[in-house]
C-alpha positions as CSV (number, residue, x, y, z in Angstrom):
1,M,-56.4,67.2,-73.3
2,K,-55.9,68.6,-69.9
3,K,-59.3,67.4,-68.9
4,F,-58.5,63.9,-70.2
5,A,-55.2,63.9,-68.4
6,S,-57.0,64.8,-65.3
7,L,-59.5,62.0,-65.7
8,V,-56.7,59.5,-66.3
9,A,-54.9,60.7,-63.2
10,L,-58.1,60.4,-61.2
11,A,-58.6,56.9,-62.5
12,V,-54.9,55.8,-61.8
13,L,-54.7,57.3,-58.3
14,P,-57.2,54.9,-56.7
15,V,-55.4,51.9,-58.3
16,L,-52.0,53.1,-57.0
17,G,-53.6,53.9,-53.7
18,V,-54.9,50.4,-53.4
19,L,-51.5,49.0,-54.7
20,F,-49.3,50.8,-52.2
21,S,-51.8,50.8,-49.3
22,T,-51.3,47.0,-48.8
23,P,-48.1,45.8,-46.9
24,V,-46.7,43.9,-49.9
25,F,-47.6,43.1,-53.4
26,A,-50.2,40.3,-53.5
27,D,-47.7,37.9,-55.2
28,S,-44.7,38.7,-52.8
29,P,-45.8,37.9,-49.2
30,G,-42.3,36.8,-48.1
31,Q,-40.4,33.6,-48.8
32,L,-37.3,31.9,-47.4
33,S,-34.9,30.9,-50.1
34,N,-32.7,27.9,-49.9
35,G,-29.4,26.6,-51.1
36,A,-26.8,24.1,-50.1
37,S,-24.2,26.8,-49.5
38,N,-26.5,28.4,-46.9
39,Y,-25.4,25.8,-44.2
40,K,-21.7,25.8,-43.3
41,V,-19.4,24.9,-40.4
42,R,-15.7,25.4,-39.7
43,N,-13.1,24.2,-37.2
44,V,-12.3,27.3,-35.1
45,T,-9.5,25.7,-33.2
46,K,-7.6,24.8,-36.4
47,N,-8.6,28.1,-38.0
48,G,-10.3,26.1,-40.8
49,A,-12.4,27.4,-43.6
50,Y,-16.2,27.1,-43.8
51,A,-17.5,23.9,-45.5
52,Q,-20.5,21.7,-45.4
53,T,-18.5,19.0,-43.6
54,V,-15.5,19.4,-41.3
55,A,-13.6,17.1,-38.9
56,A,-12.9,17.7,-35.3
57,T,-11.6,15.9,-32.2
58,C,-11.5,16.3,-28.4
59,N,-11.6,19.8,-27.0
60,E,-11.8,21.5,-30.4
61,T,-14.4,24.2,-31.1
62,V,-16.5,24.5,-34.3
63,K,-18.7,27.3,-35.5
64,Y,-21.9,26.9,-37.5
65,S,-23.1,29.6,-39.9
66,I,-26.7,29.6,-41.4
67,T,-27.6,32.1,-44.1
68,L,-31.3,33.0,-44.1
69,S,-32.7,35.0,-47.1
70,N,-36.1,36.5,-47.8
71,S,-36.4,36.3,-51.6
72,D,-39.7,38.2,-51.7
73,F,-40.8,41.7,-50.7
74,G,-43.0,40.8,-47.9
75,L,-41.9,40.8,-44.2
76,L,-41.2,37.4,-42.5
77,R,-42.0,37.2,-38.8
78,N,-40.7,35.0,-36.0
79,L,-37.8,33.6,-37.9
80,T,-37.0,30.3,-36.0
81,V,-33.8,28.3,-36.4
82,K,-33.1,24.8,-35.0
83,A,-30.0,22.7,-35.4
84,D,-29.4,19.0,-34.7
85,M,-25.6,18.7,-34.3
86,A,-25.6,14.9,-34.2
87,S,-27.1,14.5,-37.7
88,G,-26.0,17.9,-39.0
89,N,-29.6,18.8,-40.0
90,I,-30.6,22.5,-39.7
91,T,-34.1,23.9,-40.2
92,A,-35.5,27.4,-40.4
93,S,-39.1,28.7,-40.6
94,A,-41.0,31.9,-40.5
95,T,-44.5,33.4,-41.0
96,N,-45.2,35.5,-44.1
97,A,-47.6,38.3,-44.7
98,N,-50.3,35.8,-45.6
99,D,-49.8,34.1,-42.2
100,Q,-48.4,31.2,-44.0
101,T,-45.3,29.3,-42.8
102,T,-42.3,29.2,-45.1
103,S,-39.4,26.9,-44.2
104,V,-36.1,25.6,-45.4
105,S,-33.5,23.0,-44.3
106,G,-30.0,21.8,-45.0
107,N,-26.9,20.1,-43.6
108,A,-23.7,21.2,-41.9
109,K,-21.9,18.2,-40.5
110,V,-19.0,17.7,-38.1
111,T,-17.4,14.3,-38.1
112,L,-15.8,13.2,-34.9
113,D,-13.2,10.5,-34.2
114,K,-14.3,10.5,-30.6
115,G,-16.4,12.4,-28.1
116,T,-19.6,14.4,-28.6
117,L,-20.6,17.9,-29.6
118,S,-21.8,20.2,-26.8
119,Y,-23.3,23.6,-27.5
120,V,-21.3,26.6,-26.1
121,P,-23.7,28.7,-24.0
122,G,-24.1,32.3,-25.1
123,S,-22.6,31.7,-28.5
124,T,-25.7,32.2,-30.8
125,V,-25.8,35.5,-32.6
126,R,-27.7,37.2,-35.5
127,I,-25.6,39.2,-37.9
128,T,-26.8,41.4,-40.6
129,S,-25.7,40.6,-44.1
130,D,-23.3,43.6,-44.2
131,G,-21.8,42.4,-40.9
132,A,-22.6,45.8,-39.3
133,T,-24.9,44.6,-36.6
134,S,-24.5,41.6,-34.3
135,T,-27.2,40.6,-31.9
136,T,-26.9,37.9,-29.2
137,L,-29.8,35.5,-29.3
138,A,-31.1,33.3,-26.5
139,D,-29.7,29.8,-26.1
140,G,-31.8,26.9,-27.4
141,I,-30.8,26.6,-31.1
142,T,-29.8,23.0,-30.4
143,A,-32.9,22.2,-28.3
144,G,-36.3,23.5,-29.2
145,G,-35.0,26.2,-31.6
146,V,-34.3,30.0,-31.2
147,N,-36.3,32.9,-32.4
148,A,-34.1,35.1,-34.6
149,G,-36.7,37.9,-35.0
150,N,-38.2,39.3,-38.2
151,L,-36.7,39.4,-41.7
152,N,-37.5,42.1,-44.1
153,G,-38.2,41.4,-47.8
154,S,-35.2,41.0,-50.1
155,T,-32.7,40.8,-47.2
156,A,-30.6,38.2,-45.6
157,V,-29.1,37.5,-42.2
158,F,-26.6,35.1,-40.7
159,V,-27.3,33.0,-37.6
160,Q,-24.2,31.6,-36.0
161,F,-23.4,29.5,-33.0
162,Q,-20.5,27.4,-31.6
163,A,-20.1,23.9,-30.2
164,K,-17.2,22.1,-28.5
165,V,-16.1,18.5,-28.8
166,N,-16.2,17.0,-25.3
167,C,-14.4,13.7,-24.7
168,P,-14.9,11.8,-21.4
169,E,-11.6,11.1,-19.7
170,E,-10.2,7.7,-20.3
171,P,-10.5,5.7,-17.0
172,K,-7.1,5.9,-15.3
173,N,-5.3,2.7,-14.2
174,I,-4.7,2.6,-10.5
175,Q,-3.0,0.1,-8.2
176,V,-5.1,-1.3,-5.4
177,C,-4.8,-4.0,-2.8
178,E,-7.1,-6.9,-3.7
179,L,-8.5,-7.8,-0.3
180,A,-9.3,-11.4,-1.0
181,T,-5.8,-12.3,-2.1
182,K,-3.8,-9.6,-0.4
183,K,-2.1,-8.9,-3.7
184,I,-1.4,-5.5,-5.3
185,I,-3.1,-5.4,-8.7
186,T,-3.8,-2.8,-11.4
187,I,-7.4,-2.0,-12.4
188,R,-9.3,0.8,-14.2
189,E,-10.4,3.5,-11.8
190,D,-14.0,2.9,-12.7
191,Q,-13.7,-0.8,-11.7
192,F,-12.8,0.1,-8.1
193,D,-15.1,-1.7,-5.6
194,A,-14.5,-0.8,-2.0
195,S,-15.8,-4.2,-0.9
196,K,-13.1,-5.9,-2.9
197,H,-10.3,-3.4,-3.1
198,S,-8.4,-0.9,-1.0
199,K,-6.5,2.1,-2.2
200,N,-4.2,1.8,0.8
201,L,-1.5,-0.5,-0.6
202,D,-0.3,-1.1,3.0
203,D,-3.3,-3.3,3.4
204,C,-1.5,-5.9,1.2
205,K,1.6,-5.9,3.3
206,E,2.0,-9.0,5.3
207,V,2.2,-8.3,9.0
208,V,5.4,-10.0,10.0
209,K,4.8,-11.7,13.3
210,K,7.9,-12.7,15.3
211,I,7.8,-15.6,17.7
212,E,10.3,-17.2,20.0
213,V,10.9,-20.9,19.5
214,C,13.2,-23.6,20.7
215,E,15.5,-24.7,17.9
216,L,15.5,-28.4,18.4
217,A,18.9,-29.1,16.8
218,T,20.8,-26.6,19.0
219,K,18.5,-26.5,22.0
220,K,18.7,-22.7,21.7
221,I,15.8,-20.2,22.0
222,I,15.7,-18.2,18.8
223,T,13.3,-15.6,17.2
224,I,11.8,-16.4,13.8
225,N,9.0,-15.2,11.5
226,E,5.9,-17.1,12.4
227,K,5.4,-18.2,8.8
228,D,8.9,-19.8,9.0
229,F,7.9,-22.1,11.8
230,D,8.7,-25.8,11.0
231,A,7.5,-28.3,13.6
232,S,10.3,-30.7,12.5
233,K,12.9,-28.0,13.4
234,H,11.2,-25.9,16.0
235,S,9.1,-26.1,19.2
236,K,6.9,-23.4,20.5
237,N,7.4,-24.9,24.0
238,L,10.4,-23.0,25.1
239,N,10.9,-25.5,28.0
240,D,12.2,-27.9,25.3
241,C,15.3,-25.8,25.2
242,K,15.9,-25.9,28.9
243,E,18.7,-28.3,29.6
244,E,18.0,-30.8,32.4
245,V,20.5,-29.9,35.0
246,K,22.0,-33.1,36.3
247,N,23.9,-32.7,39.6
248,I,26.7,-35.2,40.5
249,K,28.9,-35.6,43.5
250,V,32.6,-35.4,42.9
251,C,35.9,-35.2,44.7
252,E,37.4,-31.8,44.3
253,L,41.0,-32.7,43.9
254,S,42.5,-29.4,45.1
255,T,40.6,-29.4,48.4
256,K,40.0,-33.1,48.8
257,K,36.3,-32.2,49.5
258,I,33.3,-33.9,48.1
259,I,31.1,-31.3,46.3
260,T,28.0,-31.3,44.1
261,I,28.4,-29.8,40.6
262,D,26.4,-29.7,37.4
263,E,27.5,-32.7,35.4
264,K,28.3,-30.5,32.4
265,S,30.7,-28.6,34.6
266,F,32.8,-31.7,35.3
267,D,36.5,-31.2,34.6
268,A,38.7,-34.2,35.0
269,T,41.7,-32.0,35.8
270,K,39.8,-30.6,38.8
271,H,37.4,-33.3,39.8
272,S,37.2,-37.1,40.3
273,K,34.1,-39.1,40.2
274,T,35.8,-41.6,42.6
275,L,34.8,-40.2,45.9
276,S,37.4,-42.2,47.8
277,D,40.0,-39.9,46.2
278,C,39.0,-37.5,48.9
279,A,40.1,-39.9,51.7
280,E,43.1,-39.0,54.0
281,K,45.2,-41.8,52.6
282,P,44.5,-44.6,50.3
283,P,43.3,-47.8,52.1
284,V,45.5,-50.8,52.5
285,P,44.3,-54.4,52.7
286,G,42.1,-54.7,55.7
287,E,41.2,-51.0,55.7
288,I,38.2,-49.2,54.3
289,V,37.3,-45.6,53.5
290,V,34.2,-44.4,55.4
291,C,32.3,-41.2,56.3
292,E,32.7,-40.4,59.9
293,T,29.2,-39.3,60.6
294,A,30.0,-37.3,63.7
295,T,32.6,-35.1,62.0
296,K,31.4,-35.5,58.4
297,K,35.0,-36.4,57.5
298,I,36.1,-39.1,55.2
299,V,38.6,-41.3,57.0
300,T,40.3,-44.6,56.6
301,I,39.7,-47.2,59.3
302,K,40.4,-50.8,59.8
303,E,37.6,-52.9,58.4
304,N,37.0,-54.6,61.8
305,E,36.6,-51.1,63.4
306,F,33.6,-50.2,61.3
307,D,30.7,-49.1,63.4
308,A,27.4,-48.3,61.6
309,S,26.5,-45.9,64.4
310,K,29.6,-43.9,63.7
311,H,30.5,-44.6,60.2
312,S,28.9,-44.7,56.8
313,K,30.2,-46.5,53.8
314,T,28.3,-44.0,51.6
315,L,30.9,-41.3,51.3
316,A,28.4,-38.9,49.9
317,D,27.0,-38.7,53.4
318,C,30.0,-36.5,54.2
319,N,28.9,-33.9,51.6
320,V,27.1,-31.6,54.1
321,T,30.2,-30.1,55.3
322,P,33.0,-32.1,53.6
323,V,36.1,-31.4,55.6
324,V,39.2,-33.5,54.9
325,E,42.0,-33.6,57.5
326,T,45.3,-32.4,56.3
327,P,48.7,-33.0,57.9
328,T,49.7,-30.6,60.6
329,E,52.4,-28.2,59.6
330,L,55.7,-28.2,61.3
331,P,56.1,-25.3,63.8
332,Q,57.7,-22.3,62.4
333,T,60.5,-22.2,65.0
334,G,63.4,-21.1,62.9
335,A,66.9,-22.7,62.9
336,T,66.9,-23.6,66.7
337,G,63.6,-25.6,66.4
338,V,64.9,-27.4,63.4
339,F,68.1,-28.5,65.2
340,A,66.0,-29.7,68.1
341,V,63.9,-31.8,65.8
342,V,66.9,-33.3,64.2
343,A,68.5,-34.1,67.6
344,A,65.4,-35.8,68.7
345,L,65.4,-37.9,65.5
346,L,69.0,-38.9,66.0
347,T,68.4,-39.8,69.6
348,A,65.5,-42.0,68.6
349,A,67.6,-43.6,65.9
350,G,70.4,-44.2,68.4
351,G,68.1,-45.9,70.8
352,Y,66.7,-48.0,68.1
353,Y,70.2,-49.1,67.1
354,V,71.1,-50.0,70.7
355,N,67.9,-52.0,71.2
356,S,68.5,-53.8,68.0
357,R,72.0,-54.7,69.0
358,K,70.7,-56.0,72.3
359,N,68.2,-58.1,70.6
360,V,70.9,-59.5,68.3
361,L,73.5,-60.1,71.1
362,G,71.0,-61.3,73.6
């Protein structure tokens, strides 16, 4: 019996040696297992739970989690994971002990109301099934794929990564000066065209140009905005507001002198347009008022005494130095002088009386 047992042992040992000398059992080279629950995603910003489909919006972050299991005993090499966030499709592949490729795929979808998903750099990690070990993987899971290393038989790992919802800023509305119309308008910032618009709103302010004009109604020079000019009311020729100065010769009543004044300065209480009002005395029949050319005085002479070489009937000829004779004042001789004058007058009166009586009696 002992010898038989020894022979059996010798026969079994080579078989066991062959069985355990190979890396895996011939029918367990390594195989990725699949299931819908292996592909999940959650909204981190809203602290949501994992699900196969979640919703997200601008500036929110989501996390994908892929469970990769080797259901056989054989080692899987170069476990590669790739994710397409737009479609939600995720694939994984590896090489087993027989140098065959084993692969799986599934979906974890993020629905967006706006914006696009953008991978968060440095967020891809490999975590052991017990959560004890976390290893950061290279970026690229959303591009060509990332190598997650080897996967032993009958084990599982998690590959996780994050993405953010990016939303382009809505174009801002801005006010600009529309150069063609000189009007301030509102446009979207992305519509700004420097050849058509200016961000300097002062470029739309009208330059108020002031001009001096002659106001025809009042003959006054005034200042107006150029845009208010009205040819029916205004003249740009300021000379149109210059009054034509018309000089006239008048008799200055207070001095009895002929003077030249601006017609608009005429005052009937001070002046007379009748130059003869400046004569020594008003003419009587047979007398005329003339300008004595030698003295430049206005005098009254008998008409038959007129001499063109001495006189001028144009009284204005006396305007050079118009001097009018005035009566000589009585001497300031006091009371004695006055009595002398009175005595002389009485003597003259007495003589006149005597002569008149002689004429009457004779």
